[in-house]
DSSP file (Angstrom, degrees, kcal/mol; ACC not computed):
  #  RESIDUE AA STRUCTURE BP1 BP2  ACC     N-H-->O    O-->H-N    N-H-->O    O-->H-N    TCO  KAPPA ALPHA  PHI   PSI    X-CA   Y-CA   Z-CA
    1    1 A X              0   0    0      0, 0.0     2,-0.4     0, 0.0     0, 0.0   0.000 360.0 360.0 360.0 138.6   48.5  -96.2   67.1
    2    2 A X        -     0   0    0      2,-0.0     2,-0.6     1,-0.0     0, 0.0  -0.669 360.0-159.6 -85.5 134.8   46.5  -97.9   64.3
    3    3 A X        -     0   0    0     -2,-0.4     2,-0.6     2,-0.0    -1,-0.0  -0.946  10.6-179.3-116.7 113.0   48.4  -99.0   61.3
    4    4 A X        -     0   0    0     -2,-0.6    -2,-0.0     1,-0.1     0, 0.0  -0.946  10.2-176.5-113.2 116.4   46.3  -99.6   58.2
    5    5 A X  S    S-     0   0    0     -2,-0.6    -1,-0.1     1,-0.0    -2,-0.0  -0.101  70.5 -74.9-103.0  35.2   48.2 -100.7   55.2
    6    6 A X  S    S+     0   0    0      2,-0.1    -2,-0.1     0, 0.0    -1,-0.0   0.597 106.9 112.6  87.2  11.3   45.1 -100.6   52.9
    7    7 A X        +     0   0    0      2,-0.0     2,-0.3     0, 0.0    -3,-0.1   0.739  60.7  72.3 -89.5 -23.0   43.6 -103.8   54.3
    8    8 A X  S    S-     0   0    0      2,-0.0     2,-0.6     1,-0.0    -2,-0.1  -0.711  74.6-137.5 -94.8 143.6   40.6 -102.2   55.9
    9    9 A X        -     0   0    0     -2,-0.3     2,-0.5     2,-0.0    -2,-0.0  -0.875  15.0-150.6 -97.9 124.9   37.7 -100.8   53.9
   10   10 A X        -     0   0    0     -2,-0.6     2,-0.4     0, 0.0    -2,-0.0  -0.847  15.3-169.1 -98.1 128.1   36.4  -97.5   55.1
   11   11 A X        -     0   0    0     -2,-0.5     2,-0.2     0, 0.0    -2,-0.0  -0.920  21.2-121.1-120.2 140.4   32.7  -96.9   54.5
   12   12 A X        -     0   0    0     -2,-0.4     2,-0.5     1,-0.0     0, 0.0  -0.557  25.0-134.5 -77.1 143.9   30.7  -93.7   54.9
   13   13 A X        -     0   0    0     -2,-0.2     2,-0.4     0, 0.0    -1,-0.0  -0.878  23.8-174.9-102.8 128.8   27.9  -93.8   57.4
   14   14 A X        -     0   0    0     -2,-0.5     2,-0.1     4,-0.0    -2,-0.0  -0.965  22.0-126.8-124.3 140.4   24.6  -92.3   56.2
   15   15 A X    >>  -     0   0    0     -2,-0.4     4,-1.9     1,-0.1     3,-0.6  -0.458  30.0-111.6 -75.9 154.9   21.4  -91.8   58.2
   16   16 A X  H 3> S+     0   0    0      1,-0.2     4,-2.2     2,-0.2     5,-0.2   0.829 118.0  58.4 -58.0 -32.2   18.2  -93.2   56.8
   17   17 A X  H 3> S+     0   0    0      1,-0.2     4,-1.9     2,-0.2    -1,-0.2   0.888 106.3  48.3 -64.4 -38.3   16.9  -89.7   56.3
   18   18 A X  H <> S+     0   0    0     -3,-0.6     4,-2.3     2,-0.2    -2,-0.2   0.897 109.7  51.7 -69.2 -39.9   19.9  -88.9   54.1
   19   19 A X  H  X S+     0   0    0     -4,-1.9     4,-2.2     1,-0.2    -2,-0.2   0.920 110.7  48.3 -62.5 -44.2   19.4  -92.0   52.0
   20   20 A X  H  X S+     0   0    0     -4,-2.2     4,-2.2     1,-0.2    -1,-0.2   0.892 111.1  50.9 -63.7 -40.0   15.7  -91.2   51.4
   21   21 A X  H  X S+     0   0    0     -4,-1.9     4,-1.9     1,-0.2    -1,-0.2   0.899 110.3  48.9 -65.7 -40.4   16.6  -87.6   50.4
   22   22 A X  H  X S+     0   0    0     -4,-2.3     4,-2.0     2,-0.2    -2,-0.2   0.907 110.9  50.2 -66.3 -41.7   19.3  -88.8   47.9
   23   23 A X  H  X S+     0   0    0     -4,-2.2     4,-2.2     1,-0.2    -2,-0.2   0.900 110.4  49.9 -63.8 -40.7   16.9  -91.3   46.3
   24   24 A X  H  X S+     0   0    0     -4,-2.2     4,-1.9     1,-0.2    -1,-0.2   0.877 109.2  52.3 -65.5 -37.4   14.2  -88.6   45.9
   25   25 A X  H  < S+     0   0    0     -4,-1.9     4,-0.3     1,-0.2    -1,-0.2   0.914 110.9  46.8 -63.2 -43.1   16.7  -86.3   44.3
   26   26 A X  H >< S+     0   0    0     -4,-2.0     3,-0.8     1,-0.2     4,-0.4   0.904 113.3  48.3 -67.2 -41.9   17.8  -88.9   41.8
   27   27 A X  H 3< S+     0   0    0     -4,-2.2     3,-0.3     1,-0.2     4,-0.2   0.855 118.2  38.8 -69.2 -35.2   14.2  -89.9   40.9
   28   28 A X  T 3< S+     0   0    0     -4,-1.9    -1,-0.2    -5,-0.2    -2,-0.2   0.258  89.3  98.7 -98.6  12.2   12.9  -86.3   40.4
   29   29 A X  S <  S+     0   0    0     -3,-0.8    -1,-0.2    -4,-0.3    -2,-0.1   0.918  91.2  27.4 -69.7 -45.5   16.0  -84.9   38.7
   30   30 A X  S    S+     0   0    0     -4,-0.4    -1,-0.2    -3,-0.3    -2,-0.1   0.567  92.3 110.5 -98.0  -9.8   15.0  -85.1   35.1
   31   31 A X        -     0   0    0     -4,-0.2     2,-0.3    37,-0.1    37,-0.2  -0.398  43.7-177.6 -71.8 142.3   11.2  -84.8   35.3
   32   32 A X        -     0   0    0     35,-2.1     2,-0.2    -2,-0.1    -2,-0.1  -0.845  28.2-102.9-130.3 167.7    9.6  -81.6   34.1
   33   33 A X        -     0   0    0     -2,-0.3     2,-0.2     1,-0.1     0, 0.0  -0.602  49.7 -89.1 -88.5 156.4    6.1  -80.2   33.9
   34   34 A X        -     0   0    0     -2,-0.2    -1,-0.1     1,-0.1     2,-0.1  -0.467  45.5-122.3 -68.3 127.4    4.2  -80.2   30.6
   35   35 A X        -     0   0    0     -2,-0.2     2,-0.5     1,-0.1    -1,-0.1  -0.395  17.5-130.7 -68.9 146.6    4.8  -77.0   28.6
   36   36 A X        -     0   0    0     -2,-0.1     2,-0.4     0, 0.0    -1,-0.1  -0.882  20.1-146.2 -99.9 125.3    1.9  -74.8   27.7
   37   37 A X        -     0   0    0     -2,-0.5     2,-0.1     1,-0.0    67,-0.0  -0.728   8.2-139.6 -94.5 138.1    1.8  -73.9   24.0
   38   38 A X     >  -     0   0    0     -2,-0.4     4,-2.2     1,-0.1     5,-0.2  -0.327  32.3 -96.0 -86.5 176.7    0.4  -70.5   22.9
   39   39 A X  H  > S+     0   0    0      1,-0.2     4,-2.3     2,-0.2     5,-0.2   0.855 121.5  53.9 -63.6 -37.6   -1.8  -69.9   19.9
   40   40 A X  H  > S+     0   0    0      2,-0.2     4,-2.3     1,-0.2    -1,-0.2   0.921 110.1  46.5 -64.3 -43.9    1.1  -68.9   17.6
   41   41 A X  H  > S+     0   0    0      2,-0.2     4,-2.4     1,-0.2    -2,-0.2   0.910 112.7  49.9 -65.2 -42.8    3.1  -72.1   18.4
   42   42 A X  H  X S+     0   0    0     -4,-2.2     4,-2.3     1,-0.2    -1,-0.2   0.887 110.9  50.1 -62.9 -38.6    0.0  -74.3   17.8
   43   43 A X  H  X S+     0   0    0     -4,-2.3     4,-2.4     2,-0.2    -2,-0.2   0.907 110.5  49.3 -65.8 -42.1   -0.7  -72.5   14.5
   44   44 A X  H  X S+     0   0    0     -4,-2.3     4,-2.4     2,-0.2    -2,-0.2   0.907 111.8  48.9 -63.0 -42.2    3.0  -73.1   13.4
   45   45 A X  H  X S+     0   0    0     -4,-2.4     4,-2.4     2,-0.2    -2,-0.2   0.914 111.0  50.7 -62.9 -43.0    2.7  -76.8   14.3
   46   46 A X  H  X S+     0   0    0     -4,-2.3     4,-2.1     2,-0.2    -2,-0.2   0.919 112.0  46.0 -62.2 -45.5   -0.5  -77.1   12.5
   47   47 A X  H  X S+     0   0    0     -4,-2.4     4,-2.5     1,-0.2     5,-0.2   0.914 112.7  50.8 -63.9 -43.2    0.8  -75.6    9.3
   48   48 A X  H  X S+     0   0    0     -4,-2.4     4,-2.3     1,-0.2    -2,-0.2   0.895 110.4  48.9 -63.4 -41.4    4.0  -77.6    9.4
   49   49 A X  H  X S+     0   0    0     -4,-2.4     4,-2.0     2,-0.2    -1,-0.2   0.911 112.3  48.3 -65.5 -42.2    2.1  -80.9    9.8
   50   50 A X  H  X S+     0   0    0     -4,-2.1     4,-2.0     2,-0.2    -2,-0.2   0.902 112.2  48.6 -66.6 -40.5   -0.2  -80.1    6.9
   51   51 A X  H  X S+     0   0    0     -4,-2.5     4,-2.1     1,-0.2    -1,-0.2   0.917 111.7  49.8 -63.2 -42.7    2.7  -79.1    4.7
   52   52 A X  H  X>S+     0   0    0     -4,-2.3     5,-2.1     1,-0.2     4,-0.8   0.863 109.6  51.6 -66.8 -35.0    4.5  -82.3    5.6
   53   53 A X  H  <5S+     0   0    0     -4,-2.0     3,-0.3     3,-0.2    -1,-0.2   0.907 110.0  49.7 -65.3 -40.4    1.4  -84.4    4.8
   54   54 A X  H  <5S+     0   0    0     -4,-2.0    -2,-0.2     1,-0.2    -1,-0.2   0.905 122.1  31.3 -66.4 -41.3    1.1  -82.8    1.4
   55   55 A X  H  <5S-     0   0    0     -4,-2.1    -1,-0.2    -5,-0.1    -2,-0.2   0.326 106.6-120.1-101.7   6.8    4.7  -83.4    0.4
   56   56 A X  T  <5 +     0   0    0     -4,-0.8     2,-0.2    -3,-0.3    -3,-0.2   0.923  52.6 169.8  55.9  51.0    5.2  -86.6    2.4
   57   57 A X      < -     0   0    0     -5,-2.1    19,-0.4    -6,-0.1     2,-0.4  -0.616  37.0-113.4 -95.5 153.1    8.1  -85.2    4.5
   58   58 A X        -     0   0    0     -2,-0.2    51,-1.4    17,-0.1     2,-0.3  -0.695  36.9-168.7 -84.4 133.3    9.7  -86.7    7.5
   59   59 A X  E     -AB  74 108A   0     15,-2.7    15,-2.3    -2,-0.4     2,-0.6  -0.853  22.4-131.7-122.6 158.3    9.1  -84.8   10.8
   60   60 A X  E     -AB  73 107A   0     47,-3.2    47,-2.1    -2,-0.3     2,-0.5  -0.952  25.5-162.5-109.3 114.6   10.6  -84.9   14.3
   61   61 A X  E     -AB  72 106A   0     11,-3.5    11,-2.6    -2,-0.6     2,-0.6  -0.846   7.2-154.8-100.6 129.1    7.8  -84.9   16.9
   62   62 A X  E     -AB  71 105A   0     43,-3.1    42,-3.0    -2,-0.5    43,-1.3  -0.926  19.6-170.9-102.2 121.0    8.6  -84.0   20.5
   63   63 A X  E     -AB  70 103A   0      7,-3.2     7,-3.2    -2,-0.6     2,-0.5  -0.917  19.0-134.9-119.7 137.3    6.0  -85.7   22.8
   64   64 A X  E     +A   69   0A   0     38,-3.0     2,-0.3    -2,-0.4     5,-0.2  -0.775  31.8 165.3 -90.5 129.5    5.4  -85.2   26.6
   65   65 A X  E >   -A   68   0A   0      3,-3.1     3,-1.5    -2,-0.5    -2,-0.0  -0.885  63.5 -27.4-150.2 114.1    4.9  -88.4   28.6
   66   66 A X  T 3  S-     0   0    0     -2,-0.3     3,-0.1     1,-0.3   -33,-0.0   0.843 125.8 -42.5  53.6  43.8    5.1  -88.8   32.4
   67   67 A X  T 3  S+     0   0    0      1,-0.3   -35,-2.1   -36,-0.1     2,-0.3   0.469 123.3  91.5  87.2   1.6    7.4  -85.9   33.0
   68   68 A X  E <  S-A   65   0A   0     -3,-1.5    -3,-3.1   -37,-0.2     2,-0.6  -0.886  70.0-128.8-126.3 157.9    9.8  -86.6   30.1
   69   69 A X  E     -A   64   0A   0     -2,-0.3     2,-0.3    -5,-0.2    -5,-0.2  -0.942  26.9-166.6-109.4 118.6    9.9  -85.4   26.5
   70   70 A X  E     -A   63   0A   0     -7,-3.2    -7,-3.2    -2,-0.6     2,-0.4  -0.698  11.9-134.4-102.2 155.0   10.2  -88.3   24.0
   71   71 A X  E     -A   62   0A   0     -2,-0.3     2,-0.4    -9,-0.2    -9,-0.2  -0.910  18.1-175.7-114.4 137.5   11.2  -88.0   20.3
   72   72 A X  E     -A   61   0A   0    -11,-2.6   -11,-3.5    -2,-0.4     2,-0.5  -0.994   9.7-157.6-133.4 125.1    9.4  -89.7   17.4
   73   73 A X  E     +A   60   0A   0     -2,-0.4    18,-0.6   -13,-0.2     2,-0.3  -0.886  42.6  99.8-101.3 129.7   10.6  -89.5   13.8
   74   74 A X  E     -AC  59  90A   0    -15,-2.3   -15,-2.7    -2,-0.5     2,-0.4  -0.993  64.1 -81.4 177.6-176.9    7.9  -90.2   11.2
   75   75 A X  E     - C   0  89A   0     14,-2.6    14,-3.1    -2,-0.3     2,-0.5  -0.890  39.8-117.8-111.3 139.9    5.4  -89.0    8.6
   76   76 A X  E     + C   0  88A   0    -19,-0.4    12,-0.2    -2,-0.4     3,-0.1  -0.672  33.0 175.0 -78.0 122.5    1.8  -87.9    9.4
   77   77 A X  E     +     0   0A   0     10,-3.3     2,-0.3    -2,-0.5    -1,-0.2   0.827  62.9   1.1 -94.5 -40.8   -0.6  -90.3    7.8
   78   78 A X  E     - C   0  87A   0      9,-1.2     9,-2.6     2,-0.0     2,-0.6  -0.997  53.6-144.0-153.7 143.7   -3.9  -89.0    9.1
   79   79 A X  E     - C   0  86A   0     -2,-0.3     2,-0.9     7,-0.2     7,-0.2  -0.962  15.8-161.9-111.6 116.7   -5.3  -86.2   11.4
   80   80 A X  E  >> + C   0  85A   0      5,-2.9     5,-2.3    -2,-0.6     4,-0.6  -0.831  12.6 176.6-102.1  98.6   -8.3  -87.4   13.4
   81   81 A X  T  45S+     0   0    0     -2,-0.9    -1,-0.2     3,-0.2     5,-0.0   0.756  76.9  59.9 -75.4 -23.7  -10.1  -84.3   14.6
   82   82 A X  T  45S+     0   0    0      1,-0.2    -1,-0.2     3,-0.1    -2,-0.1   0.905 118.6  27.8 -70.2 -40.9  -12.9  -86.2   16.2
   83   83 A X  T  45S-     0   0    0      2,-0.1    -1,-0.2    -3,-0.0    -2,-0.2   0.375 106.8-122.3 -99.2   2.4  -10.5  -88.1   18.6
   84   84 A X  T  <5 +     0   0    0     -4,-0.6    16,-2.2     1,-0.2     2,-0.3   0.940  67.2 131.8  54.3  52.6   -7.9  -85.3   18.7
   85   85 A X  E   < -CD  80  99A   0     -5,-2.3    -5,-2.9    14,-0.2     2,-0.4  -0.944  50.3-146.2-133.5 153.1   -5.2  -87.7   17.4
   86   86 A X  E     -CD  79  98A   0     12,-3.2    12,-2.8    -2,-0.3     2,-0.6  -0.915  14.5-144.4-108.4 144.5   -2.4  -87.8   14.9
   87   87 A X  E     -CD  78  97A   0     -9,-2.6   -10,-3.3    -2,-0.4    -9,-1.2  -0.954  23.2-172.4-109.7 116.3   -1.5  -91.1   13.2
   88   88 A X  E     -CD  76  96A   0      8,-2.7     8,-3.0    -2,-0.6     2,-0.6  -0.920  16.0-151.3-116.0 129.8    2.2  -91.1   12.6
   89   89 A X  E     -CD  75  95A   0    -14,-3.1   -14,-2.6    -2,-0.5     6,-0.2  -0.891  20.7-152.8-100.5 118.8    4.0  -93.7   10.6
   90   90 A X  E >   -C   74   0A   0      4,-2.4     3,-1.7    -2,-0.6   -16,-0.2  -0.090  35.9 -85.8 -82.6-174.4    7.6  -94.1   11.8
   91   91 A X  T 3  S+     0   0    0    -18,-0.6   -17,-0.1     1,-0.3    -1,-0.1   0.697 128.2  55.4 -68.0 -19.5   10.7  -95.3    9.9
   92   92 A X  T 3  S-     0   0    0      2,-0.1    -1,-0.3     0, 0.0     3,-0.1   0.190 119.1-109.0 -97.3  15.8    9.8  -99.0   10.6
   93   93 A X  S <  S+     0   0    0     -3,-1.7     2,-0.4     1,-0.2    -2,-0.1   0.748  72.5 142.4  62.7  28.8    6.3  -98.5    9.1
   94   94 A X        -     0   0    0      2,-0.0    -4,-2.4     0, 0.0     2,-0.4  -0.836  48.6-130.2 -98.2 137.4    4.6  -98.8   12.5
   95   95 A X  E     -D   89   0A   0     -2,-0.4     2,-0.4    -6,-0.2    -6,-0.2  -0.749  20.6-165.5 -91.6 130.0    1.6  -96.6   13.1
   96   96 A X  E     -D   88   0A   0     -8,-3.0    -8,-2.7    -2,-0.4     2,-0.7  -0.952  13.2-144.7-114.7 133.5    1.6  -94.5   16.4
   97   97 A X  E     -D   87   0A   0     -2,-0.4     2,-0.5   -10,-0.2   -10,-0.2  -0.880  24.6-174.3 -97.3 112.6   -1.6  -92.8   17.7
   98   98 A X  E     -D   86   0A   0    -12,-2.8   -12,-3.2    -2,-0.7     2,-0.1  -0.931  18.5-133.8-116.8 126.7   -0.5  -89.5   19.3
   99   99 A X  E >>  -D   85   0A   0     -2,-0.5     3,-0.8   -14,-0.2     4,-0.6  -0.449  17.7-126.1 -73.8 148.1   -2.9  -87.2   21.1
  100  100 A X  G >4 S+     0   0    0    -16,-2.2     3,-0.9     1,-0.2    -1,-0.1   0.836 109.5  61.7 -61.5 -32.2   -2.8  -83.5   20.4
  101  101 A X  G 34 S+     0   0    0    -17,-0.3    -1,-0.2     1,-0.2   -37,-0.1   0.763  99.2  54.3 -68.2 -25.3   -2.3  -82.8   24.1
  102  102 A X  G <4 S+     0   0    0     -3,-0.8   -38,-3.0   -39,-0.1     2,-0.3   0.649  83.6 107.1 -81.4 -15.4    1.0  -84.8   24.1
  103  103 A X  E <<  +B   63   0A   0     -3,-0.9   -40,-0.2    -4,-0.6     3,-0.1  -0.482  32.3 161.1 -72.3 126.0    2.5  -82.7   21.3
  104  104 A X  E     -     0   0A   0    -42,-3.0     2,-0.3     1,-0.4   -41,-0.2   0.740  64.7  -7.8-109.9 -42.8    5.2  -80.2   22.5
  105  105 A X  E     -B   62   0A   0    -43,-1.3   -43,-3.1     2,-0.0    -1,-0.4  -0.992  50.8-156.5-157.2 152.2    7.1  -79.4   19.3
  106  106 A X  E     +B   61   0A   0     -2,-0.3     2,-0.3   -45,-0.2   -45,-0.2  -1.000  19.0 174.0-133.4 133.1    7.3  -80.4   15.6
  107  107 A X  E     -B   60   0A   0    -47,-2.1   -47,-3.2    -2,-0.4     2,-0.2  -0.956  32.1-112.5-136.3 154.5   10.4  -79.9   13.4
  108  108 A X  E      B   59   0A   0     -2,-0.3   -49,-0.2   -49,-0.2   -60,-0.0  -0.590 360.0 360.0 -79.5 148.8   11.5  -80.8    9.9
  109  109 A X              0   0    0    -51,-1.4   -50,-0.1    -2,-0.2    -1,-0.1   0.417 360.0 360.0-106.5 360.0   14.4  -83.2    9.7
């Protein structure tokens, strides 16, 4: 009979197929597909951005990037319709060039 008084370390054995499956699950866990916005949502975002520009209000921008949604707090400085970009000045006075296609949601803070 084996007597183990806590001196041996017991390790689980995993096949390489299981290890690869677990790694793929972890990597793809939080990624999502880019949401498609309808005309009403785009119109609401457009009105909100124009109002915030007029009154110099701080907005919360939700941006889609590589399967994740990032948040940016700032004021809209300029709308570039030729390049389809927004120029957003964040709280540290840094200018960000944001494409219209990356925009998912805009909210007042």
